[in-house]
VEXLUM-202627 format. One record per residue (C-alpha): y, x, z; residue number from 1; chain. Coordinates in steps of 0.001 Angstrom, whole numbers, plus 524288, in hexadecimal, padded with zeros to 5 digits. Example, Ala and Ser with C-alpha at 12.3 -4.5 7.8 and 13.67 -1.06 7.14 Angstrom:
REM VEXLUM-202627
{y->7EE6C, x->8300C, z->81E78, k->1, c->A}
{y->7FBDC, x->83566, z->81BE4, k->2, c->A}
***
This chain:
REM VEXLUM-202627
{y->FB839, x->1158E, z->6B611, k->1, c->A}
{y->FB07C, x->11014, z->6AC57, k->2, c->A}
{y->FA60E, x->10C5D, z->6B6F4, k->3, c->A}
{y->FAF45, x->10491, z->6BF6D, k->4, c->A}
{y->FB305, x->0FCAA, z->6B162, k->5, c->A}
{y->FA5BC, x->0F969, z->6B084, k->6, c->A}
{y->FA467, x->0F635, z->6BC61, k->7, c->A}
{y->FAF73, x->0ED81, z->6BEF2, k->8, c->A}
{y->FABDB, x->0E432, z->6B1B6, k->9, c->A}
{y->F9F50, x->0E41D, z->6B895, k->10, c->A}
{y->FA336, x->0DECC, z->6C3F5, k->11, c->A}
{y->FAD22, x->0D621, z->6BC30, k->12, c->A}
{y->FA4B8, x->0CF32, z->6B38B, k->13, c->A}
{y->F9B95, x->0CAB5, z->6BF53, k->14, c->A}
{y->FA5F7, x->0C720, z->6C7A7, k->15, c->A}
{y->FA9C4, x->0BE0D, z->6B91B, k->16, c->A}
{y->F99DE, x->0B90B, z->6B7A8, k->17, c->A}
{y->F9A24, x->0B697, z->6C66E, k->18, c->A}
{y->FA6B5, x->0AD0D, z->6C518, k->19, c->A}
{y->FA1A1, x->0A702, z->6B794, k->20, c->A}
{y->F94BD, x->0A4A9, z->6BD63, k->21, c->A}
{y->F9A6E, x->09C9F, z->6C78C, k->22, c->A}
{y->FA360, x->09506, z->6BE9C, k->23, c->A}
{y->F9593, x->0906F, z->6B7A7, k->24, c->A}
{y->F9349, x->08C10, z->6C28A, k->25, c->A}
{y->F9DC6, x->084B8, z->6C6F0, k->26, c->A}
{y->F9E5E, x->08060, z->6B8CB, k->27, c->A}
{y->F9054, x->07A75, z->6BA97, k->28, c->A}
{y->F940B, x->076C2, z->6C8AA, k->29, c->A}
{y->F9DFA, x->06B9E, z->6C270, k->30, c->A}
{y->F96A6, x->0686E, z->6BAFF, k->31, c->A}
{y->F8A17, x->0659A, z->6C02B, k->32, c->A}
{y->F8F37, x->0618C, z->6CEC2, k->33, c->A}
{y->F914A, x->0519E, z->6D14B, k->34, c->A}
{y->F9FA5, x->050E6, z->6D7D7, k->35, c->A}
{y->FAA23, x->057D1, z->6D80F, k->36, c->A}
{y->FA835, x->05BD2, z->6E757, k->37, c->A}
{y->F9E70, x->064D5, z->6E0FC, k->38, c->A}
{y->FA4AE, x->064BC, z->6D41E, k->39, c->A}
{y->FB11E, x->06A32, z->6DC01, k->40, c->A}
{y->FA76B, x->0747B, z->6E478, k->41, c->A}
{y->FA2DE, x->07B21, z->6D67D, k->42, c->A}
{y->FAFE0, x->07B80, z->6D189, k->43, c->A}
{y->FB5C4, x->080AD, z->6DD09, k->44, c->A}
{y->FAD81, x->08ABC, z->6E297, k->45, c->A}
{y->FA55D, x->08E5A, z->6D8DA, k->46, c->A}
{y->FB088, x->08EAA, z->6CB61, k->47, c->A}
{y->FBBB7, x->094E7, z->6D407, k->48, c->A}
{y->FB159, x->0A033, z->6DA23, k->49, c->A}
{y->FAD59, x->0A329, z->6CA86, k->50, c->A}
{y->FBAF2, x->0A2EF, z->6C666, k->51, c->A}
{y->FBD97, x->0AD00, z->6D27F, k->52, c->A}
{y->FB18B, x->0B5B7, z->6CE3D, k->53, c->A}
{y->FB635, x->0B541, z->6C0BB, k->54, c->A}
{y->FC531, x->0BA38, z->6C392, k->55, c->A}
{y->FBFF4, x->0C31C, z->6CE9A, k->56, c->A}
{y->FB63C, x->0C94A, z->6C032, k->57, c->A}
{y->FC44D, x->0C9AC, z->6B894, k->58, c->A}
{y->FCAEC, x->0D016, z->6C594, k->59, c->A}
{y->FC195, x->0DC3B, z->6C458, k->60, c->A}
{y->FC52D, x->0DFDA, z->6B775, k->61, c->A}
{y->FD36F, x->0DC4A, z->6B7CE, k->62, c->A}
{y->FDA80, x->0E686, z->6B1B6, k->63, c->A}
{y->FE703, x->0E5D5, z->6B8BB, k->64, c->A}
{y->FECEC, x->0E1B5, z->6C610, k->65, c->A}
{y->FF338, x->0D735, z->6C254, k->66, c->A}
{y->FE6F8, x->0D0A5, z->6BB85, k->67, c->A}
{y->FDEE4, x->0D3CB, z->6C71D, k->68, c->A}
{y->FEA3F, x->0CDDB, z->6D12A, k->69, c->A}
{y->FEA66, x->0BF9F, z->6C76F, k->70, c->A}
{y->FDC65, x->0C08E, z->6C69B, k->71, c->A}
{y->FDC70, x->0C1AF, z->6D60D, k->72, c->A}
{y->FE63D, x->0B6B0, z->6D7D2, k->73, c->A}
{y->FDF49, x->0AFC3, z->6CDE7, k->74, c->A}
{y->FD11E, x->0B16F, z->6D96B, k->75, c->A}
{y->FD9DA, x->0AE85, z->6E32F, k->76, c->A}
{y->FE204, x->0A2FE, z->6DFAE, k->77, c->A}
{y->FD38F, x->09CA7, z->6DA7B, k->78, c->A}
{y->FCD18, x->0A00E, z->6E644, k->79, c->A}
{y->FD6F5, x->0980A, z->6EEAC, k->80, c->A}
{y->FDB34, x->08AD3, z->6E677, k->81, c->A}
{y->FCCA0, x->087DB, z->6E1FB, k->82, c->A}
{y->FC9AB, x->08554, z->6EED8, k->83, c->A}
{y->FD554, x->07A98, z->6F04F, k->84, c->A}
{y->FD4EA, x->07432, z->6E600, k->85, c->A}
{y->FC772, x->0716F, z->6E589, k->86, c->A}
{y->FCA4D, x->06BC0, z->6F3EC, k->87, c->A}
{y->FD6B3, x->061CF, z->6EDB7, k->88, c->A}
{y->FCB3F, x->05CF5, z->6E23E, k->89, c->A}
{y->FC035, x->05AD7, z->6ECF7, k->90, c->A}
{y->FCB4A, x->05321, z->6F40F, k->91, c->A}
{y->FCE87, x->04BE4, z->6E930, k->92, c->A}
{y->FC0C3, x->048E3, z->6E7A6, k->93, c->A}
{y->FBE78, x->043E4, z->6F46D, k->94, c->A}
{y->FCC10, x->03C92, z->6F4A6, k->95, c->A}
{y->FC8DE, x->03603, z->6E88E, k->96, c->A}
{y->FBC4E, x->02FF2, z->6EF1A, k->97, c->A}
{y->FB3C3, x->03AFC, z->6E627, k->98, c->A}
{y->FA5AF, x->03C47, z->6EF45, k->99, c->A}
{y->F9DFD, x->044F3, z->6ECEE, k->100, c->A}
{y->F8F2C, x->042BE, z->6E77D, k->101, c->A}
{y->F8660, x->042B7, z->6F43D, k->102, c->A}
{y->F77FC, x->045BE, z->6F43B, k->103, c->A}
{y->F6E63, x->04B52, z->6E7AE, k->104, c->A}
{y->F75A8, x->04BFC, z->6DD03, k->105, c->A}
{y->F6DFD, x->0509A, z->6CED5, k->106, c->A}
{y->F7729, x->05601, z->6C5AC, k->107, c->A}
{y->F7783, x->05033, z->6B85B, k->108, c->A}
{y->F6E44, x->05815, z->6AD93, k->109, c->A}
{y->F77E4, x->05D47, z->6A4B3, k->110, c->A}
{y->F7B7E, x->05538, z->69510, k->111, c->A}
{y->F75EC, x->0489D, z->69FC5, k->112, c->A}
{y->F8190, x->03F4C, z->6A7A6, k->113, c->A}
{y->F8048, x->03F04, z->6B7FF, k->114, c->A}
{y->F7928, x->02EDE, z->6B433, k->115, c->A}
{y->F6E08, x->03414, z->6ABA0, k->116, c->A}
{y->F5F09, x->03864, z->6AE38, k->117, c->A}
***
């Protein structure tokens, strides 16, 4: 029984760390991408996947069936709502006349604004 608990905890840690890495990548994308449409991809796809992975890691070590059911509901809710919200924000940006950055783009170096060399 002790071995199964250790395996469960280890598997949970793997999912939580993988989710945290995905969320860190999403944050870097939000900071570095040039326009609202590419930032939406970082926020919508990568961030929601990272959150779902973290919640799944917590679901693995949930102590009660009720807690596990709540975590499973949260995973399903985030997976269902995030694409819809990304579409709404993208449609609003398009309707407002915001256009995507086209062509070669070089992200500004950390500590410098976009206009500085």
